[in-house]
C-alpha positions in Angstrom: 22.7 -22.0 -38.0 26.0 -19.6 -36.9 27.6 -16.9 -38.5 31.3 -16.2 -38.8 31.0 -11.7 -39.5 34.7 -11.5 -40.6 36.2 -8.2 -42.7 37.2 -9.5 -46.5 40.1 -11.2 -46.5 40.4 -12.1 -42.8 39.9 -15.9 -43.2 36.4 -17.1 -43.4 36.8 -19.6 -46.6 40.3 -20.4 -44.9 38.1 -22.0 -42.0 35.3 -24.1 -44.0 37.4 -25.1 -46.3 39.1 -26.7 -42.8 36.3 -27.3 -41.2 35.0 -28.9 -44.5 38.0 -31.4 -44.7 37.5 -31.7 -41.4 34.2 -33.0 -40.5 33.0 -34.0 -44.3 30.8 -31.0 -44.8 30.5 -30.0 -48.5 30.3 -25.9 -48.8 27.6 -24.2 -50.4 28.7 -21.6 -52.4 27.2 -18.8 -55.6 27.9 -20.2 -59.0 29.8 -22.9 -60.6 33.0 -20.3 -60.7 33.2 -19.7 -57.2 33.0 -23.5 -56.2 36.4 -24.0 -58.9 38.1 -21.2 -56.2 36.9 -23.1 -53.6 38.9 -26.1 -54.2 41.8 -24.6 -55.9 42.4 -23.0 -52.9 42.2 -25.5 -50.7 44.7 -27.1 -53.1 47.4 -24.3 -53.5 47.0 -21.8 -50.9 46.1 -24.5 -47.9 47.9 -27.6 -49.5 44.6 -30.3 -48.6 44.0 -32.5 -51.3 40.6 -33.5 -50.8 37.3 -31.7 -49.6 34.2 -32.6 -50.2 32.7 -31.7 -53.2 31.4 -27.7 -53.3 28.3 -27.7 -54.2 26.4 -24.7 -55.8 23.6 -23.6 -53.6 20.0 -24.2 -54.6 17.1 -26.4 -52.7 18.0 -29.7 -54.4 21.4 -29.9 -54.0 21.4 -28.6 -49.9 18.2 -30.9 -49.3 20.6 -34.0 -50.9 23.6 -32.6 -48.9 22.2 -32.4 -45.5 24.9 -30.4 -43.8 26.0 -28.1 -45.1 28.7 -24.7 -44.9 27.7 -21.6 -46.9 30.3 -19.4 -48.2 29.6 -15.7 -48.7 25.9 -16.2 -47.7 25.4 -12.8 -49.1 26.5 -13.5 -52.7 24.1 -17.1 -52.7 20.7 -15.4 -51.4 21.6 -13.2 -54.5 21.3 -16.1 -56.9 18.7 -18.5 -55.1 17.1 -14.4 -54.4 17.6 -12.6 -57.6 17.8 -8.6 -56.5 20.7 -7.6 -53.9 19.6 -8.1 -50.3 19.6 -4.6 -48.1 19.6 -6.2 -44.8 18.7 -9.2 -43.0 18.0 -10.5 -40.3 19.4 -13.4 -37.4 18.5 -14.5 -34.4 21.8 -15.8 -31.9 21.9 -19.0 -31.2 24.7 -17.9 -29.3 26.5 -21.4 -28.9 29.0 -21.3 -32.1 31.5 -22.9 -29.7 29.8 -24.5 -28.0 27.6 -26.7 -29.6 29.5 -26.7 -33.0 33.1 -26.6 -32.3 33.0 -28.7 -29.0 30.9 -31.6 -30.9 31.9 -32.2 -34.2 
């Protein structure tokens, strides 16, 4: 898994929406309300009429989807795990461009 790490308001969700439309993979989000925000952003801000239905992240929904993108990972973790995660780690695969963008 790779991350888009940018400040708020710099286009992360827009990028995921465009990739979702291009690849057919859904976007997993924290809440049903956030799913509506993603759909509205796609249609009204980006002019993308059709994207896969965003899914509310849960073990069952994500397993059913198979491959998916996650918008706002921190919020998703809060919803699934509860509490407020303070720090996390992740291995850097270092191959986002080569193994994702070039192959999809």
